[in-house]
N, C-alpha and C positions, 0 to 999 in steps of 0.2 A: 504494500500499499504505500500511499504517499509519505506517510510518517516514517516509515522504515527507510524510504528513499532519501528523504530530507536528513536523517540522522546519519545515514551513510556517507552522504555528500559533505556534511559538516565535519565529520571525523577526517575525511580526506583532505578537506580544505586545511584543517588544523595540523594533521599529522604529517603531510607532504613537505612543508617548507621546514619543519623542524627535523625531519628524517634528513633532507638535504643538508641543512646546517651542521648536524652531528657528523654526517659522512664527510664533508668537507674538512673537517678538523681532526679526524682520525688519521693516524699514522698508517694503518691498514684498513682502509674501508671496505665494506661489502661492495659498494658500487664507487669505484674510482672515477668521479665526474670529469677528471681532467681527459680522460680517454674519450668521453662522449662530447667533450668540447671541440675536439680535433674536427675540423672541417670535413676531411675525408670520412673518418669514421661516422660523423653525423649524417653525411650524405648516403653512405651505404646503409645505414640503420633506417633512415627515412623511406628510402626506396624499397626496402623489404617491408617496412610497415605498410606502405600503401598498396603494393602488389599483394600482399597477404590479405588486406582488407578487401581488395576487389576479386582475388581469385577465389577465396573461400566463400565470400558472399556469392559469387556466380555458381559456384557448385552446390550452393545450399538452395538457390531458389530455381535454377533451371530445372532439376528433376521433378519438382511438383508441378511446374508449368507444363512440362512434356507429358505427365500423366493426367493432370486434372483438367487442362485446357485443350492439349491435342489428342488426348485419348489413348496415348501409347501405353502398351503394357510395361510392367516394370522392368522386364529383360530388355526390351528394344529401347526403353529410355537410358537404361544402363549401358548398353552397347554404343548408344550416341553419345553418352558423356565420355566413354573411353577414349573418343578422340582427342580430347583435352589432354588425357595422360599420356598417349602415344606422341603427341606433339612435344609434351615435356621430355619425355626420355630421349627422343631423338635429338631435340635441340641440346640438352644436357651433355649428351656425348660429344656433339660438335663443338659447342662453347668451351668445354673443359680443354680440348686440344687446341684450339685457335687462340684461347687466351695467353698462352705461352709465346705464341709468334706475334700477335697483334697488339696484346695488352687487353686490359678489361674495357677500355672506353668504347671501341666498336660494339662489342656484344652488348654492354648495358645500355648504351644509346639505341641500339636496334630493338632491344628488349622493351624498354619503356615505350617507344614509339609504336612499336607493334601492339602493345597492349592498348593504347589509346584507340588505334584503329579497330581492334577486336571489340572492345566495349561499344563503340560507336555502332558497328555492325550488329551487334546483339540488340542494341536499343532499337536501331532502325527496323530490323527483321521483326521483332517482336510487336511493334506498334504498327507498321506500315504494310508488312509483307508476311504475315504469319504463316510460317511453314516450318515443321520440326527439321526437314532435311536442309532447310537454308541455315539452320544453326550450326551445322557441322563445320564448315570453313572458320566461322569466328572461333568456335571452341577449339579448334586446332591452333588457331593463332594465339588464343589465351595460353594453352599448354606451352607452345613454342616461345612466347615471351618469357614464361616463368623458367622454361629450360635455358634461356639466354641469360636471365637475370640472376636467379638464385645461386646457381653454382659458381657464376663469375664473381659475385659480391663476397661469397664465402671464400674463394681462393685469394681474393684480393685482401680481405681484412686478416685472413690467417698468415699470408706472406709478409705483410707488413708489420705484423704484431711481434713483439719480444716474446722470448719463452714464458716470462712472467705474465704477460697480458694475453697469452693466446687462449688460454681457458675462459676467461672472462669475456672477451671479445667474441668468441665463437658462440657461447652460450647466449650472450645478449642479442646478438644478430637473430638467432632462432627465436629468442623470446619476442623481439619487436614484429617478427613475421607472424608468429602465433598469436600474438595479442592483437595485432592488426586483423588477422583472421577472425578471432572472436567477435571483435567489434562489427567487422563487416558482415558476418553471417546474420548478426541481430539486426543491424541498421538497414540491410537491403532486404530482409524478410519483412521487417515492419510494416511497409505499405501493404504487403499482401495478407497480414495477419487478420485484418478485420474486413477483408474483401472476398466475398464468396466468388471463387473461380468457376465459371460455368463452361461447360464443354463447348468449344467452338465459338463463343460468343466474345468478340474482340473487345468489347467494352469492358469485359471482366478483368483483362490484364492490361488495358491500354494506359490508364493513369498509373496504376502500381509500377508497371514497367518504366515509365518515364521517370519516376521518382527514384525508384531503386537503381536502375542503371545509369541515371543521371548522377547520383551520388558517387558512384564508382568512376564515371567519366571524369567528373571535376576533379577528383582526388588523383586520377592517373595523370591528367594533364600538369598537374603540380610536379610530377616527376621529371617532365621535360626539362625544365630549367635547371633541376638538380643535377641531371645528368650530363647536360651539355655545356654548363657553365664552370665546371670544375675541371682542373687539370689532372688527368689521370696518370698514375706512375707507371713507369716501365718495370714490370715485374721481373723480367728476365735480367735486366741490369742490376736490380736490387739483389737477386739471388747470386749473380756472379760476384758482386762486391761483397756479400756477406760470406760467401764461400772463400775468396781471397782473404778476407780479414781472419777467417778461421785457420787458414793455412800459413799465416806469417809465424816465424818462429818466435818463442818467447825468450827475449834477451835481458829480461830484467834481472836474472841472477848473475 
């Protein structure tokens, strides 16, 4: 109810700044905020949070639409949704190999750009040309964009991290994506929650689709300047420099 919600919000508003203040003065903080203030780390975390929001929101609302509006049986709906998984797997294998040669920039830029196109197509298809089979191309594109973005950001943040920072940055990156996904699944489903979806009647999903995919589209567009305005590092050069430093003889004795 509203009382429990209000109390939870009040506790969060009071506890969050106190937690941040304590963490900043601790010698060994649970969350080292200095790492989060780094521009590159912040960009990688923000991109993961946004794609997590949009992707998990999409895989939450598309299956019910396929079954309740288009009338597809669960097996067919599941097979159609598998197109996004196939796109993710194929793109992840490609991006994990190309990042060594070309760096993270091209893959991440392509991934966030493709996500905007995919969400736009999902929005247009569901509202103006409803057909379950027309959803396959944008779903493949959604999975492909995740395959280009998720492994690349993970490899980047792990390559740049020191051994002491590796565990935290890896876990916080996953947390941001999962947290974004938990918000996205709720926020994108909310427009459909109180709307009865009637089989084949466009008005049943017209406005909920605009609201739901519109939220994902706006957030996905935010990723564009994040990906294109930052100078992405040369991971291969960093690895070579790190290896050379490790091979230098110790002349301190």
